[in-house]
mmCIF file as gemmi writes it, N, C-alpha and C atoms, coordinates in Angstrom:
data_model
loop_
_atom_site.group_PDB
_atom_site.id
_atom_site.type_symbol
_atom_site.label_atom_id
_atom_site.label_alt_id
_atom_site.label_comp_id
_atom_site.label_asym_id
_atom_site.label_entity_id
_atom_site.label_seq_id
_atom_site.pdbx_PDB_ins_code
_atom_site.Cartn_x
_atom_site.Cartn_y
_atom_site.Cartn_z
_atom_site.occupancy
_atom_site.B_iso_or_equiv
_atom_site.pdbx_formal_charge
_atom_site.auth_seq_id
_atom_site.auth_asym_id
_atom_site.pdbx_PDB_model_num
ATOM 1 N N . MET Axp A 1 ? 0.896 -1.072 -0.132 1 0 ? 1 A 1
ATOM 2 C CA . MET Axp A 1 ? 0.035 -0.048 -0.214 1 0 ? 1 A 1
ATOM 3 C C . MET Axp A 1 ? 0.726 1.288 0.014 1 0 ? 1 A 1
ATOM 4 N N . ALA Axp A 2 ? 0.039 2.157 -0.743 1 0 ? 2 A 1
ATOM 5 C CA . ALA Axp A 2 ? 1.078 3.334 -1.084 1 0 ? 2 A 1
ATOM 6 C C . ALA Axp A 2 ? 1.413 4.623 0.108 1 0 ? 2 A 1
ATOM 7 N N . LEU Axp A 3 ? 0.384 4.457 1.213 1 0 ? 3 A 1
ATOM 8 C CA . LEU Axp A 3 ? 0.285 4.829 2.773 1 0 ? 3 A 1
ATOM 9 C C . LEU Axp A 3 ? 1.495 4.34 3.452 1 0 ? 3 A 1
ATOM 10 N N . THR Axp A 4 ? 1.39 2.939 3.25 1 0 ? 4 A 1
ATOM 11 C CA . THR Axp A 4 ? 2.843 2.497 4.107 1 0 ? 4 A 1
ATOM 12 C C . THR Axp A 4 ? 4.306 2.508 3.494 1 0 ? 4 A 1
ATOM 13 N N . ARG Axp A 5 ? 4.496 2.84 2.203 1 0 ? 5 A 1
ATOM 14 C CA . ARG Axp A 5 ? 5.753 3.007 1.668 1 0 ? 5 A 1
ATOM 15 C C . ARG Axp A 5 ? 5.808 4.62 2.075 1 0 ? 5 A 1
ATOM 16 N N . TRP Axp A 6 ? 4.758 5.487 1.974 1 0 ? 6 A 1
ATOM 17 C CA . TRP Axp A 6 ? 5.288 6.81 1.914 1 0 ? 6 A 1
ATOM 18 C C . TRP Axp A 6 ? 5.714 7.149 3.748 1 0 ? 6 A 1
ATOM 19 N N . ARG Axp A 7 ? 5.028 6.427 4.457 1 0 ? 7 A 1
ATOM 20 C CA . ARG Axp A 7 ? 5.739 6.474 5.991 1 0 ? 7 A 1
ATOM 21 C C . ARG Axp A 7 ? 7.017 6.188 6.517 1 0 ? 7 A 1
ATOM 22 N N . GLU Axp A 8 ? 7.523 5.797 5.094 1 0 ? 8 A 1
ATOM 23 C CA . GLU Axp A 8 ? 9.149 4.941 5.524 1 0 ? 8 A 1
ATOM 24 C C . GLU Axp A 8 ? 9.983 6.128 4.439 1 0 ? 8 A 1
ATOM 25 N N . LEU Axp A 9 ? 9.37 6.921 3.771 1 0 ? 9 A 1
ATOM 26 C CA . LEU Axp A 9 ? 10.271 7.586 2.536 1 0 ? 9 A 1
ATOM 27 C C . LEU Axp A 9 ? 10.994 8.866 3.482 1 0 ? 9 A 1
ATOM 28 N N . ASP Axp A 10 ? 12.205 8.841 2.939 1 0 ? 10 A 1
ATOM 29 C CA . ASP Axp A 10 ? 13.113 9.961 3.579 1 0 ? 10 A 1
ATOM 30 C C . ASP Axp A 10 ? 12.584 10.849 3.465 1 0 ? 10 A 1
ATOM 31 N N . ALA Axp A 11 ? 12.419 12.221 4.436 1 0 ? 11 A 1
ATOM 32 C CA . ALA Axp A 11 ? 12.139 13.348 4.477 1 0 ? 11 A 1
ATOM 33 C C . ALA Axp A 11 ? 12.909 14.449 3.574 1 0 ? 11 A 1
ATOM 34 N N . ALA Axp A 12 ? 14.133 14.053 3.52 1 0 ? 12 A 1
ATOM 35 C CA . ALA Axp A 12 ? 14.736 15.054 3.06 1 0 ? 12 A 1
ATOM 36 C C . ALA Axp A 12 ? 14.744 14.558 1.08 1 0 ? 12 A 1
ATOM 37 N N . ALA Axp A 13 ? 14.128 13.466 0.607 1 0 ? 13 A 1
ATOM 38 C CA . ALA Axp A 13 ? 14.233 13.042 -0.571 1 0 ? 13 A 1
ATOM 39 C C . ALA Axp A 13 ? 12.993 13.803 -1.3 1 0 ? 13 A 1
ATOM 40 N N . VAL Axp A 14 ? 12.061 13.355 -0.148 1 0 ? 14 A 1
ATOM 41 C CA . VAL Axp A 14 ? 10.762 14.158 -0.389 1 0 ? 14 A 1
ATOM 42 C C . VAL Axp A 14 ? 10.98 15.826 -0.564 1 0 ? 14 A 1
ATOM 43 N N . LEU Axp A 15 ? 11.51 16.165 0.286 1 0 ? 15 A 1
ATOM 44 C CA . LEU Axp A 15 ? 11.576 17.684 0.277 1 0 ? 15 A 1
ATOM 45 C C . LEU Axp A 15 ? 11.918 18.088 -0.773 1 0 ? 15 A 1
ATOM 46 N N . GLN Axp A 16 ? 13.218 17.423 -1.558 1 0 ? 16 A 1
ATOM 47 C CA . GLN Axp A 16 ? 13.768 17.797 -2.615 1 0 ? 16 A 1
ATOM 48 C C . GLN Axp A 16 ? 12.979 17.502 -4.088 1 0 ? 16 A 1
ATOM 49 N N . SER Axp A 17 ? 12.046 16.532 -3.95 1 0 ? 17 A 1
ATOM 50 C CA . SER Axp A 17 ? 11.561 16.267 -5.081 1 0 ? 17 A 1
ATOM 51 C C . SER Axp A 17 ? 10.491 17.225 -5.539 1 0 ? 17 A 1
ATOM 52 N N . ILE Axp A 18 ? 9.48 17.834 -4.003 1 0 ? 18 A 1
ATOM 53 C CA . ILE Axp A 18 ? 8.377 18.71 -4.144 1 0 ? 18 A 1
ATOM 54 C C . ILE Axp A 18 ? 8.916 20.416 -3.958 1 0 ? 18 A 1
ATOM 55 N N . SER Axp A 19 ? 10.091 20.644 -3.896 1 0 ? 19 A 1
ATOM 56 C CA . SER Axp A 19 ? 10.467 21.758 -3.688 1 0 ? 19 A 1
ATOM 57 C C . SER Axp A 19 ? 10.855 22.391 -5.092 1 0 ? 19 A 1
ATOM 58 N N . GLU Axp A 20 ? 10.982 23.855 -5.071 1 0 ? 20 A 1
ATOM 59 C CA . GLU Axp A 20 ? 11.459 24.586 -6.426 1 0 ? 20 A 1
ATOM 60 C C . GLU Axp A 20 ? 13.113 24.703 -6.213 1 0 ? 20 A 1
ATOM 61 N N . TYR Axp A 21 ? 13.387 24.885 -4.755 1 0 ? 21 A 1
ATOM 62 C CA . TYR Axp A 21 ? 14.987 24.72 -4.327 1 0 ? 21 A 1
ATOM 63 C C . TYR Axp A 21 ? 15.076 24.15 -2.642 1 0 ? 21 A 1
ATOM 64 N N . ALA Axp A 22 ? 16.23 23.425 -2.67 1 0 ? 22 A 1
ATOM 65 C CA . ALA Axp A 22 ? 16.148 22.729 -1.339 1 0 ? 22 A 1
ATOM 66 C C . ALA Axp A 22 ? 17.838 22.585 -1.166 1 0 ? 22 A 1
ATOM 67 N N . LYS Axp A 23 ? 18.319 23.224 -0.201 1 0 ? 23 A 1
ATOM 68 C CA . LYS Axp A 23 ? 19.786 23.015 0.408 1 0 ? 23 A 1
ATOM 69 C C . LYS Axp A 23 ? 20.007 22.988 1.368 1 0 ? 23 A 1
ATOM 70 N N . GLN Axp A 24 ? 20.813 21.438 1.82 1 0 ? 24 A 1
ATOM 71 C CA . GLN Axp A 24 ? 21.041 21.04 3.212 1 0 ? 24 A 1
ATOM 72 C C . GLN Axp A 24 ? 22.035 22.08 4.026 1 0 ? 24 A 1
ATOM 73 N N . ASP Axp A 25 ? 21.469 22.715 4.795 1 0 ? 25 A 1
ATOM 74 C CA . ASP Axp A 25 ? 22.598 23.531 5.72 1 0 ? 25 A 1
ATOM 75 C C . ASP Axp A 25 ? 23.903 22.602 6.058 1 0 ? 25 A 1
ATOM 76 N N . ALA Axp A 26 ? 24.819 22.651 5.565 1 0 ? 26 A 1
ATOM 77 C CA . ALA Axp A 26 ? 26.443 21.769 5.939 1 0 ? 26 A 1
ATOM 78 C C . ALA Axp A 26 ? 26.562 22.48 7.358 1 0 ? 26 A 1
ATOM 79 N N . ALA Axp A 27 ? 26.494 23.502 7.692 1 0 ? 27 A 1
ATOM 80 C CA . ALA Axp A 27 ? 27.017 24.076 8.851 1 0 ? 27 A 1
ATOM 81 C C . ALA Axp A 27 ? 26.311 23.465 10.577 1 0 ? 27 A 1
ATOM 82 N N . PHE Axp A 28 ? 25.082 22.674 10.146 1 0 ? 28 A 1
ATOM 83 C CA . PHE Axp A 28 ? 24.147 22.654 10.888 1 0 ? 28 A 1
ATOM 84 C C . PHE Axp A 28 ? 24.943 21.715 11.981 1 0 ? 28 A 1
ATOM 85 N N . GLN Axp A 29 ? 24.925 22.084 13.453 1 0 ? 29 A 1
ATOM 86 C CA . GLN Axp A 29 ? 25.003 20.515 14.116 1 0 ? 29 A 1
ATOM 87 C C . GLN Axp A 29 ? 23.743 20.305 15.207 1 0 ? 29 A 1
ATOM 88 N N . PRO Axp A 30 ? 23.45 19.291 14.848 1 0 ? 30 A 1
ATOM 89 C CA . PRO Axp A 30 ? 22.439 18.519 15.51 1 0 ? 30 A 1
ATOM 90 C C . PRO Axp A 30 ? 22.638 18.775 17.213 1 0 ? 30 A 1
ATOM 91 N N . ARG Axp A 31 ? 21.683 18.53 17.717 1 0 ? 31 A 1
ATOM 92 C CA . ARG Axp A 31 ? 21.911 18.715 19.483 1 0 ? 31 A 1
ATOM 93 C C . ARG Axp A 31 ? 21.405 17.15 19.966 1 0 ? 31 A 1
ATOM 94 N N . LYS Axp A 32 ? 20.274 16.45 19.068 1 0 ? 32 A 1
ATOM 95 C CA . LYS Axp A 32 ? 19.547 15.531 20.087 1 0 ? 32 A 1
ATOM 96 C C . LYS Axp A 32 ? 19.965 14.325 18.99 1 0 ? 32 A 1
ATOM 97 N N . ASN Axp A 33 ? 19.831 14.204 17.939 1 0 ? 33 A 1
ATOM 98 C CA . ASN Axp A 33 ? 19.961 13.013 16.951 1 0 ? 33 A 1
ATOM 99 C C . ASN Axp A 33 ? 20.934 13.198 16.021 1 0 ? 33 A 1
ATOM 100 N N . ILE Axp A 34 ? 21.892 12.619 15.575 1 0 ? 34 A 1
ATOM 101 C CA . ILE Axp A 34 ? 23.213 13.353 14.898 1 0 ? 34 A 1
ATOM 102 C C . ILE Axp A 34 ? 22.394 12.699 13.71 1 0 ? 34 A 1
ATOM 103 N N . ALA Axp A 35 ? 21.621 12.057 13.514 1 0 ? 35 A 1
ATOM 104 C CA . ALA Axp A 35 ? 20.899 11.984 11.883 1 0 ? 35 A 1
ATOM 105 C C . ALA Axp A 35 ? 20.49 12.863 11.308 1 0 ? 35 A 1
ATOM 106 N N . THR Axp A 36 ? 20.079 13.948 12.437 1 0 ? 36 A 1
ATOM 107 C CA . THR Axp A 36 ? 19.087 15.012 11.787 1 0 ? 36 A 1
ATOM 108 C C . THR Axp A 36 ? 20.09 16.402 11.272 1 0 ? 36 A 1
ATOM 109 N N . THR Axp A 37 ? 19.389 16.591 10.032 1 0 ? 37 A 1
ATOM 110 C CA . THR Axp A 37 ? 19.753 17.84 8.898 1 0 ? 37 A 1
ATOM 111 C C . THR Axp A 37 ? 18.99 19.024 8.858 1 0 ? 37 A 1
ATOM 112 N N . ARG Axp A 38 ? 19.494 19.976 8.767 1 0 ? 38 A 1
ATOM 113 C CA . ARG Axp A 38 ? 18.349 20.97 8.544 1 0 ? 38 A 1
ATOM 114 C C . ARG Axp A 38 ? 18.619 21.683 6.767 1 0 ? 38 A 1
ATOM 115 N N . TRP Axp A 39 ? 17.28 21.807 6.351 1 0 ? 39 A 1
ATOM 116 C CA . TRP Axp A 39 ? 16.852 22.105 5.299 1 0 ? 39 A 1
ATOM 117 C C . TRP Axp A 39 ? 16.821 23.439 4.995 1 0 ? 39 A 1
ATOM 118 N N . HIS Axp A 40 ? 16.908 24.229 3.897 1 0 ? 40 A 1
ATOM 119 C CA . HIS Axp A 40 ? 16.551 25.38 3.489 1 0 ? 40 A 1
ATOM 120 C C . HIS Axp A 40 ? 15.835 24.826 1.911 1 0 ? 40 A 1
ATOM 121 N N . ALA Axp A 41 ? 14.389 25.437 1.755 1 0 ? 41 A 1
ATOM 122 C CA . ALA Axp A 41 ? 13.608 24.989 0.889 1 0 ? 41 A 1
ATOM 123 C C . ALA Axp A 41 ? 12.596 26.349 0.618 1 0 ? 41 A 1
ATOM 124 N N . SER Axp A 42 ? 12.575 26.252 -0.76 1 0 ? 42 A 1
ATOM 125 C CA . SER Axp A 42 ? 11.55 27.256 -1.506 1 0 ? 42 A 1
ATOM 126 C C . SER Axp A 42 ? 10.167 26.077 -2.018 1 0 ? 42 A 1
ATOM 127 N N . VAL Axp A 43 ? 9.394 26.415 -1.518 1 0 ? 43 A 1
ATOM 128 C CA . VAL Axp A 43 ? 7.794 25.604 -2.261 1 0 ? 43 A 1
ATOM 129 C C . VAL Axp A 43 ? 6.878 26.611 -2.576 1 0 ? 43 A 1
ATOM 130 N N . GLY Axp A 44 ? 6.445 26.981 -4.057 1 0 ? 44 A 1
ATOM 131 C CA . GLY Axp A 44 ? 5.458 27.678 -4.325 1 0 ? 44 A 1
ATOM 132 C C . GLY Axp A 44 ? 5.85 29.234 -4.032 1 0 ? 44 A 1
ATOM 133 N N . GLY Axp A 45 ? 7.033 29.298 -4.288 1 0 ? 45 A 1
ATOM 134 C CA . GLY Axp A 45 ? 7.553 30.822 -3.971 1 0 ? 45 A 1
ATOM 135 C C . GLY Axp A 45 ? 7.609 30.906 -2.349 1 0 ? 45 A 1
ATOM 136 N N . ILE Axp A 46 ? 7.368 30.023 -1.229 1 0 ? 46 A 1
ATOM 137 C CA . ILE Axp A 46 ? 7.753 30.314 0.243 1 0 ? 46 A 1
ATOM 138 C C . ILE Axp A 46 ? 8.823 29.742 0.617 1 0 ? 46 A 1
ATOM 139 N N . ASP Axp A 47 ? 9.561 30.361 1.185 1 0 ? 47 A 1
ATOM 140 C CA . ASP Axp A 47 ? 10.58 30.094 2.152 1 0 ? 47 A 1
ATOM 141 C C . ASP Axp A 47 ? 10.709 28.833 3.107 1 0 ? 47 A 1
ATOM 142 N N . PHE Axp A 48 ? 11.004 27.896 3.46 1 0 ? 48 A 1
ATOM 143 C CA . PHE Axp A 48 ? 11.207 27.517 4.834 1 0 ? 48 A 1
ATOM 144 C C . PHE Axp A 48 ? 12.111 26.697 5.174 1 0 ? 48 A 1
ATOM 145 N N . GLU Axp A 49 ? 12.187 26.398 6.308 1 0 ? 49 A 1
ATOM 146 C CA . GLU Axp A 49 ? 13.173 26.161 6.972 1 0 ? 49 A 1
ATOM 147 C C . GLU Axp A 49 ? 12.709 24.627 7.945 1 0 ? 49 A 1
ATOM 148 N N . LEU Axp A 50 ? 13.649 23.295 7.566 1 0 ? 50 A 1
ATOM 149 C CA . LEU Axp A 50 ? 13.233 22.331 7.888 1 0 ? 50 A 1
ATOM 150 C C . LEU Axp A 50 ? 14.247 21.42 8.796 1 0 ? 50 A 1
ATOM 151 N N . LEU Axp A 51 ? 13.766 20.5 9.453 1 0 ? 51 A 1
ATOM 152 C CA . LEU Axp A 51 ? 14.959 19.726 10.195 1 0 ? 51 A 1
ATOM 153 C C . LEU Axp A 51 ? 14.172 18.304 9.91 1 0 ? 51 A 1
ATOM 154 N N . CYS Axp A 52 ? 15.421 17.311 9.309 1 0 ? 52 A 1
ATOM 155 C CA . CYS Axp A 52 ? 14.771 15.948 8.6 1 0 ? 52 A 1
ATOM 156 C C . CYS Axp A 52 ? 15.588 15.151 9.443 1 0 ? 52 A 1
ATOM 157 N N . THR Axp A 53 ? 14.672 14.232 9.935 1 0 ? 53 A 1
ATOM 158 C CA . THR Axp A 53 ? 15.287 12.622 10.621 1 0 ? 53 A 1
ATOM 159 C C . THR Axp A 53 ? 14.973 11.783 9.924 1 0 ? 53 A 1
ATOM 160 N N . GLY Axp A 54 ? 15.314 10.951 9.103 1 0 ? 54 A 1
ATOM 161 C CA . GLY Axp A 54 ? 15.031 10.292 8.477 1 0 ? 54 A 1
ATOM 162 C C . GLY Axp A 54 ? 13.587 10.157 7.886 1 0 ? 54 A 1
ATOM 163 N N . ALA Axp A 55 ? 12.948 9.64 8.153 1 0 ? 55 A 1
ATOM 164 C CA . ALA Axp A 55 ? 10.919 9.716 7.442 1 0 ? 55 A 1
ATOM 165 C C . ALA Axp A 55 ? 10.448 11.036 8.156 1 0 ? 55 A 1
ATOM 166 N N . GLN Axp A 56 ? 10.569 11.464 9.373 1 0 ? 56 A 1
ATOM 167 C CA . GLN Axp A 56 ? 10.476 12.41 9.916 1 0 ? 56 A 1
ATOM 168 C C . GLN Axp A 56 ? 10.866 13.978 9.572 1 0 ? 56 A 1
ATOM 169 N N . LEU Axp A 57 ? 10.114 14.584 9.69 1 0 ? 57 A 1
ATOM 170 C CA . LEU Axp A 57 ? 10.297 16.509 9.89 1 0 ? 57 A 1
ATOM 171 C C . LEU Axp A 57 ? 9.696 17.156 10.568 1 0 ? 57 A 1
ATOM 172 N N . LEU Axp A 58 ? 10.094 18.24 10.626 1 0 ? 58 A 1
ATOM 173 C CA . LEU Axp A 58 ? 9.72 19.159 11.495 1 0 ? 58 A 1
ATOM 174 C C . LEU Axp A 58 ? 9.89 20.963 10.621 1 0 ? 58 A 1
ATOM 175 N N . VAL Axp A 59 ? 9.057 21.497 10.461 1 0 ? 59 A 1
ATOM 176 C CA . VAL Axp A 59 ? 9.086 22.801 9.931 1 0 ? 59 A 1
ATOM 177 C C . VAL Axp A 59 ? 9.215 23.387 10.986 1 0 ? 59 A 1
ATOM 178 N N . THR Axp A 60 ? 10.378 24.597 11.366 1 0 ? 60 A 1
ATOM 179 C CA . THR Axp A 60 ? 11.085 25.086 11.892 1 0 ? 60 A 1
ATOM 180 C C . THR Axp A 60 ? 9.785 26.531 12.622 1 0 ? 60 A 1
ATOM 181 N N . HIS Axp A 61 ? 9.44 27.14 12.039 1 0 ? 61 A 1
ATOM 182 C CA . HIS Axp A 61 ? 8.637 28.226 12.211 1 0 ? 61 A 1
ATOM 183 C C . HIS Axp A 61 ? 7.064 27.991 12.318 1 0 ? 61 A 1
ATOM 184 N N . SER Axp A 62 ? 6.747 26.712 11.817 1 0 ? 62 A 1
ATOM 185 C CA . SER Axp A 62 ? 5.728 26.581 12.373 1 0 ? 62 A 1
ATOM 186 C C . SER Axp A 62 ? 5.509 25.539 13.482 1 0 ? 62 A 1
ATOM 187 N N . ASN Axp A 63 ? 6.8 24.745 13.752 1 0 ? 63 A 1
ATOM 188 C CA . ASN Axp A 63 ? 6.887 23.573 14.74 1 0 ? 63 A 1
ATOM 189 C C . ASN Axp A 63 ? 5.812 22.833 14.156 1 0 ? 63 A 1
ATOM 190 N N . HIS Axp A 64 ? 5.595 22.268 12.789 1 0 ? 64 A 1
ATOM 191 C CA . HIS Axp A 64 ? 4.827 21.425 12.388 1 0 ? 64 A 1
ATOM 192 C C . HIS Axp A 64 ? 5.316 20.096 11.833 1 0 ? 64 A 1
ATOM 193 N N . GLY Axp A 65 ? 4.765 18.911 12.047 1 0 ? 65 A 1
ATOM 194 C CA . GLY Axp A 65 ? 6.026 17.736 12.012 1 0 ? 65 A 1
ATOM 195 C C . GLY Axp A 65 ? 5.235 16.841 11.174 1 0 ? 65 A 1
ATOM 196 N N . GLY Axp A 66 ? 5.766 15.613 10.715 1 0 ? 66 A 1
ATOM 197 C CA . GLY Axp A 66 ? 5.039 14.492 10.169 1 0 ? 66 A 1
ATOM 198 C C . GLY Axp A 66 ? 5.968 14.102 9.27 1 0 ? 66 A 1
ATOM 199 N N . GLY Axp A 67 ? 5.703 13.022 8.193 1 0 ? 67 A 1
ATOM 200 C CA . GLY Axp A 67 ? 6.178 12.204 7.441 1 0 ? 67 A 1
ATOM 201 C C . GLY Axp A 67 ? 5.968 12.895 5.852 1 0 ? 67 A 1
ATOM 202 N N . ALA Axp A 68 ? 6.003 12.502 5.125 1 0 ? 68 A 1
ATOM 203 C CA . ALA Axp A 68 ? 5.781 12.335 3.802 1 0 ? 68 A 1
ATOM 204 C C . ALA Axp A 68 ? 4.518 13.426 3.241 1 0 ? 68 A 1
ATOM 205 N N . VAL Axp A 69 ? 3.46 12.558 3.777 1 0 ? 69 A 1
ATOM 206 C CA . VAL Axp A 69 ? 2.024 13.316 3.116 1 0 ? 69 A 1
ATOM 207 C C . VAL Axp A 69 ? 2.084 14.607 4.304 1 0 ? 69 A 1
ATOM 208 N N . ASP Axp A 70 ? 2.692 14.569 5.198 1 0 ? 70 A 1
ATOM 209 C CA . ASP Axp A 70 ? 2.438 15.792 6.213 1 0 ? 70 A 1
ATOM 210 C C . ASP Axp A 70 ? 3.22 16.97 5.571 1 0 ? 70 A 1
ATOM 211 N N . LEU Axp A 71 ? 4.388 16.673 4.857 1 0 ? 71 A 1
ATOM 212 C CA . LEU Axp A 71 ? 5.284 17.644 4.16 1 0 ? 71 A 1
ATOM 213 C C . LEU Axp A 71 ? 4.638 18.133 2.938 1 0 ? 71 A 1
ATOM 214 N N . VAL Axp A 72 ? 3.856 17.43 2.347 1 0 ? 72 A 1
ATOM 215 C CA . VAL Axp A 72 ? 3.255 17.944 1.353 1 0 ? 72 A 1
ATOM 216 C C . VAL Axp A 72 ? 2.239 18.724 1.375 1 0 ? 72 A 1
ATOM 217 N N . MET Axp A 73 ? 1.31 18.134 2.347 1 0 ? 73 A 1
ATOM 218 C CA . MET Axp A 73 ? 0.199 18.99 2.643 1 0 ? 73 A 1
ATOM 219 C C . MET Axp A 73 ? 0.333 20.223 3.297 1 0 ? 73 A 1
ATOM 220 N N . HIS Axp A 74 ? 1.576 20.383 4.207 1 0 ? 74 A 1
ATOM 221 C CA . HIS Axp A 74 ? 2.097 21.684 4.778 1 0 ? 74 A 1
ATOM 222 C C . HIS Axp A 74 ? 2.366 22.685 3.805 1 0 ? 74 A 1
ATOM 223 N N . LEU Axp A 75 ? 3.587 22.08 3.296 1 0 ? 75 A 1
ATOM 224 C CA . LEU Axp A 75 ? 4.557 23.181 1.82 1 0 ? 75 A 1
ATOM 225 C C . LEU Axp A 75 ? 3.539 23.68 0.998 1 0 ? 75 A 1
ATOM 226 N N . MET Axp A 76 ? 2.663 22.68 0.284 1 0 ? 76 A 1
ATOM 227 C CA . MET Axp A 76 ? 1.822 22.717 -0.849 1 0 ? 76 A 1
ATOM 228 C C . MET Axp A 76 ? 0.299 23.284 -0.576 1 0 ? 76 A 1
ATOM 229 N N . ARG Axp A 77 ? 0.331 23.362 0.862 1 0 ? 77 A 1
ATOM 230 C CA . ARG Axp A 77 ? -1.144 23.524 1.161 1 0 ? 77 A 1
ATOM 231 C C . ARG Axp A 77 ? -2.15 22.784 0.419 1 0 ? 77 A 1
ATOM 232 N N . VAL Axp A 78 ? -2.218 21.759 0.423 1 0 ? 78 A 1
ATOM 233 C CA . VAL Axp A 78 ? -3.164 21.032 -0.032 1 0 ? 78 A 1
ATOM 234 C C . VAL Axp A 78 ? -3.909 20.014 0.986 1 0 ? 78 A 1
ATOM 235 N N . GLY Axp A 79 ? -4.705 19.446 0.632 1 0 ? 79 A 1
ATOM 236 C CA . GLY Axp A 79 ? -5.305 18.182 1.592 1 0 ? 79 A 1
ATOM 237 C C . GLY Axp A 79 ? -4.772 16.982 1.203 1 0 ? 79 A 1
ATOM 238 N N . PHE Axp A 80 ? -5.206 15.787 2.075 1 0 ? 80 A 1
ATOM 239 C CA . PHE Axp A 80 ? -4.541 14.612 1.947 1 0 ? 80 A 1
ATOM 240 C C . PHE Axp A 80 ? -4.586 14.012 0.377 1 0 ? 80 A 1
ATOM 241 N N . LYS Axp A 81 ? -6.217 14.175 -0.12 1 0 ? 81 A 1
ATOM 242 C CA . LYS Axp A 81 ? -6.112 13.295 -1.542 1 0 ? 81 A 1
ATOM 243 C C . LYS Axp A 81 ? -5.32 14.485 -2.389 1 0 ? 81 A 1
ATOM 244 N N . ASP Axp A 82 ? -5.198 15.318 -2.466 1 0 ? 82 A 1
ATOM 245 C CA . ASP Axp A 82 ? -3.961 16.391 -3.173 1 0 ? 82 A 1
ATOM 246 C C . ASP Axp A 82 ? -2.525 15.95 -3.076 1 0 ? 82 A 1
ATOM 247 N N . ALA Axp A 83 ? -1.969 15.533 -1.74 1 0 ? 83 A 1
ATOM 248 C CA . ALA Axp A 83 ? -0.885 15.285 -1.166 1 0 ? 83 A 1
ATOM 249 C C . ALA Axp A 83 ? -0.389 14.127 -1.968 1 0 ? 83 A 1
ATOM 250 N N . ALA Axp A 84 ? -1.437 13.242 -1.618 1 0 ? 84 A 1
ATOM 251 C CA . ALA Axp A 84 ? -1.43 11.791 -1.9 1 0 ? 84 A 1
ATOM 252 C C . ALA Axp A 84 ? -1.165 11.489 -3.439 1 0 ? 84 A 1
ATOM 253 N N . ALA Axp A 85 ? -1.788 12.527 -4.314 1 0 ? 85 A 1
ATOM 254 C CA . ALA Axp A 85 ? -2.106 12.515 -5.861 1 0 ? 85 A 1
ATOM 255 C C . ALA Axp A 85 ? -0.593 12.985 -6.37 1 0 ? 85 A 1
ATOM 256 N N . ILE Axp A 86 ? -0.013 14.133 -5.974 1 0 ? 86 A 1
ATOM 257 C CA . ILE Axp A 86 ? 1.084 14.92 -5.786 1 0 ? 86 A 1
ATOM 258 C C . ILE Axp A 86 ? 2.423 13.843 -5.651 1 0 ? 86 A 1
ATOM 259 N N . LEU Axp A 87 ? 2.392 12.873 -4.334 1 0 ? 87 A 1
ATOM 260 C CA . LEU Axp A 87 ? 3.409 11.784 -4.313 1 0 ? 87 A 1
ATOM 261 C C . LEU Axp A 87 ? 3.193 10.616 -5.124 1 0 ? 87 A 1
ATOM 262 N N . GLN Axp A 88 ? 2.107 10.576 -5.651 1 0 ? 88 A 1
ATOM 263 C CA . GLN Axp A 88 ? 2.2 9.306 -6.677 1 0 ? 88 A 1
ATOM 264 C C . GLN Axp A 88 ? 2.707 10.38 -8.318 1 0 ? 88 A 1
ATOM 265 N N . ALA Axp A 89 ? 2.221 11.172 -8.42 1 0 ? 89 A 1
ATOM 266 C CA . ALA Axp A 89 ? 2.726 11.919 -9.589 1 0 ? 89 A 1
ATOM 267 C C . ALA Axp A 89 ? 4.462 11.853 -9.754 1 0 ? 89 A 1
ATOM 268 N N . ARG Axp A 90 ? 4.831 11.987 -8.689 1 0 ? 90 A 1
ATOM 269 C CA . ARG Axp A 90 ? 6.314 12.136 -8.629 1 0 ? 90 A 1
ATOM 270 C C . ARG Axp A 90 ? 6.745 11.07 -8.495 1 0 ? 90 A 1
ATOM 271 N N . GLY Axp A 91 ? 6.307 9.778 -8.591 1 0 ? 91 A 1
ATOM 272 C CA . GLY Axp A 91 ? 6.759 8.647 -8.603 1 0 ? 91 A 1
ATOM 273 C C . GLY Axp A 91 ? 7.436 7.833 -7.048 1 0 ? 91 A 1
ATOM 274 N N . LEU Axp A 92 ? 6.733 8.871 -6.026 1 0 ? 92 A 1
ATOM 275 C CA . LEU Axp A 92 ? 7.316 8.334 -4.785 1 0 ? 92 A 1
ATOM 276 C C . LEU Axp A 92 ? 6.488 7.51 -4.104 1 0 ? 92 A 1
């Protein structure tokens, strides 16, 4: 099932696939989990800063987190069905 697969997708990979611009912050020093990376991205002309740890993410300015579907819903401002369609269209 696609939903199960989306729950396991790497958040940074999803971010790169849906954004016009995404760059990892090489100077970022994680505090809790050494696998956490910080990204600066632009989606729909809006800039975001996100923390990604495996399949999970956190949008820092809104304190909104989740997985791939949540990422698409929040950054692209769409509902669940549209987010699922976007992930499918991108081959994720």
